[in-house]
C-alpha positions as CSV (number, residue, x, y, z in Angstrom):
1,M,0.0,0.0,0.0
2,L,2.7,2.5,0.9
3,Q,4.8,1.4,-2.1
4,T,1.8,2.0,-4.4
5,L,1.3,5.5,-2.9
6,L,5.0,6.3,-3.3
7,N,4.9,5.1,-7.0
8,R,1.9,7.3,-7.8
9,L,3.5,10.3,-6.2
10,R,6.7,9.7,-8.2
11,N,4.7,9.3,-11.4
12,F,2.9,12.6,-10.7
13,R,6.1,14.4,-10.0
14,D,7.8,13.1,-13.2
15,R,4.9,13.9,-15.6
16,T,5.5,16.7,-18.0
17,D,2.3,16.7,-20.0
18,G,0.6,19.7,-18.2
19,S,-1.1,22.6,-19.8
20,V,0.9,25.9,-19.8
21,S,-2.3,28.0,-20.1
22,V,-3.8,26.4,-17.0
23,E,-0.6,26.9,-15.0
24,F,-0.5,30.5,-16.3
25,I,-4.0,31.2,-15.2
26,L,-3.3,29.8,-11.7
27,A,0.0,31.6,-11.2
28,M,-0.6,35.0,-12.8
29,P,-2.9,36.5,-10.2
30,I,-0.3,35.8,-7.5
31,V,2.5,37.2,-9.6
32,F,0.5,40.3,-10.5
33,W,-0.5,40.9,-6.9
34,A,3.1,40.6,-5.8
35,F,4.2,43.0,-8.5
36,M,1.6,45.6,-7.4
37,A,2.4,45.1,-3.7
38,V,6.1,45.7,-4.3
39,Y,5.2,48.9,-6.3
40,V,2.9,50.2,-3.5
41,F,5.4,49.5,-0.7
42,F,8.2,51.1,-2.7
43,D,6.0,54.1,-3.4
44,G,5.2,54.4,0.3
45,Y,8.9,54.4,1.3
46,R,9.7,56.9,-1.5
47,Q,6.9,59.2,-0.3
48,S,8.2,59.0,3.3
49,A,11.7,59.9,2.2
50,I,10.4,62.8,0.1
51,N,8.4,64.2,3.0
52,L,11.5,64.0,5.3
53,K,13.7,65.7,2.7
54,A,11.0,68.5,2.3
55,A,10.9,69.0,6.1
56,Y,14.7,69.3,6.2
57,T,14.6,71.8,3.3
58,I,12.1,74.0,5.0
59,S,14.0,73.8,8.3
60,D,17.2,74.8,6.5
61,L,15.6,77.7,4.7
62,I,14.2,79.1,7.9
63,S,17.5,78.6,9.8
64,R,19.2,80.9,7.3
65,E,16.8,83.8,7.7
66,T,18.1,87.0,9.2
67,E,14.9,89.0,8.7
68,A,11.6,88.6,10.5
69,I,9.3,85.9,9.2
70,N,5.6,86.7,8.6
71,D,2.4,84.9,7.7
72,N,3.1,85.1,4.0
73,Y,6.5,83.4,4.5
74,I,4.8,80.6,6.5
75,D,2.1,80.2,3.8
76,S,4.8,80.0,1.1
77,M,6.7,77.3,3.1
78,H,3.4,75.3,3.3
79,S,3.0,75.8,-0.5
80,M,6.6,74.7,-1.0
81,F,6.0,71.6,1.1
82,K,3.0,70.7,-1.1
83,L,5.1,71.3,-4.2
84,L,8.2,69.3,-3.0
85,T,6.1,66.3,-1.9
86,R,3.6,66.5,-4.8
87,A,1.0,65.8,-2.2
88,T,-2.4,64.7,-3.4
89,S,-3.8,64.6,0.2
90,I,-4.1,67.2,2.9
91,T,-0.8,68.4,4.2
92,S,0.1,70.1,7.5
93,L,3.0,72.2,8.6
94,R,3.9,73.6,12.0
95,I,7.0,75.8,12.6
96,T,8.0,76.6,16.1
97,V,11.0,78.3,17.6
98,I,11.8,76.8,21.1
99,R,14.2,78.2,23.7
100,W,15.8,76.3,26.6
101,D,16.0,78.0,30.0
102,A,18.5,76.2,32.3
103,E,17.4,78.1,35.4
104,D,13.8,76.9,35.0
105,D,14.9,73.6,33.6
106,R,12.3,73.7,30.8
107,Y,11.6,74.6,27.2
108,Y,9.7,77.8,26.2
109,V,8.0,78.6,22.9
110,E,9.2,81.8,21.3
111,W,6.6,81.6,18.6
112,S,4.7,78.9,16.7
113,E,2.7,79.0,13.5
114,D,0.8,76.2,11.9
115,R,-0.9,75.4,8.6
116,G,-3.2,72.5,8.9
117,F,-2.3,71.1,12.3
118,G,-5.1,73.1,13.9
119,L,-3.0,73.9,16.9
120,A,0.1,76.0,17.4
121,L,2.4,74.9,20.2
122,D,2.5,76.9,23.5
123,D,4.7,76.6,26.6
124,N,2.6,73.8,28.1
125,A,2.3,71.7,24.9
126,V,6.0,71.8,24.2
127,Q,6.6,69.9,27.4
128,S,5.0,66.8,25.7
129,L,7.7,67.0,23.0
130,E,10.6,67.1,25.5
131,D,11.8,63.6,24.7
132,K,12.1,64.6,21.0
133,L,14.0,67.8,21.6
134,P,17.8,68.0,21.7
135,V,19.9,68.8,24.8
136,M,20.6,72.6,24.5
137,P,22.8,75.1,26.3
138,D,21.1,77.9,28.3
139,E,19.1,80.4,26.2
140,E,19.8,78.4,23.0
141,R,17.0,78.3,20.4
142,V,16.0,75.7,17.8
143,I,13.6,75.8,14.9
144,V,11.2,72.8,15.0
145,V,9.5,71.9,11.7
146,E,6.7,69.3,11.9
147,T,5.1,68.0,8.8
148,R,2.2,65.7,8.2
149,N,0.9,64.1,5.0
150,T,-1.3,61.1,4.3
151,F,0.1,58.4,1.9
152,V,-2.8,56.9,-0.1
153,P,-1.7,53.6,-1.8
154,L,-2.4,53.6,-5.5
155,Y,-3.6,50.0,-5.5
156,N,-5.4,48.0,-2.9
157,V,-2.9,45.3,-1.9
158,G,-3.8,45.2,1.8
159,M,-2.0,48.4,2.9
160,E,-4.2,51.1,4.5
161,N,-3.7,54.9,4.2
162,K,-0.5,55.8,6.2
163,Q,0.0,59.1,8.1
164,L,3.5,60.3,7.4
165,E,4.8,62.6,10.2
166,N,8.2,64.2,10.4
167,F,9.8,66.1,13.3
168,V,13.0,68.1,12.4
169,F,14.9,70.6,14.4
170,T,17.7,73.0,13.3
171,R,19.7,75.8,15.0
172,P,19.4,79.3,13.5
173,R,22.6,79.8,11.4
174,F,23.2,83.5,10.9
175,A,21.3,85.1,13.7
176,P,20.8,84.1,17.4
177,Q,17.1,83.6,16.7
178,V,14.5,83.6,14.0
179,V,11.9,86.3,14.7
180,F,8.2,86.2,13.7
181,D,6.5,89.5,12.8
182,N,2.7,89.4,13.4
183,N,2.2,92.8,11.9
184,A,3.7,92.2,8.4
């Protein structure tokens, strides 16, 4: 009985008279899905890298400012973020200048502007970001750029929409701080 079963399995293994079209029909959906999944996952990683590079670009531009920044400047940075990322979904941008006070042992917000976050940071809210912020000398300032964008997969391969968030900080380069002008 066992020998008969083994002989039948060997015969099945050695047969070569199958139909290529049937094998193609069985294998092609799996190959096609795998190709689309690789494309979607690669596109997600690409979009994540583009978002991070755009956040660094905005942070670097602001760090080089020696004049006061105003609402038009922040709006243009948000527009540039959309342009750099080629975003098709809603984008958000928050720019904050934070100061460290060693005597009080805490961070303070010098100014904060947002486009799309719905909430600018204040002195209390910045404490929740303390673990993300760098160690700074007394009265040092950093520019924090936060971006948010939703990645929507082109094909449905089992991946849900992904919220891409970036948190980037940079020291002002040519001035001790970047100033925001509410009146301009």
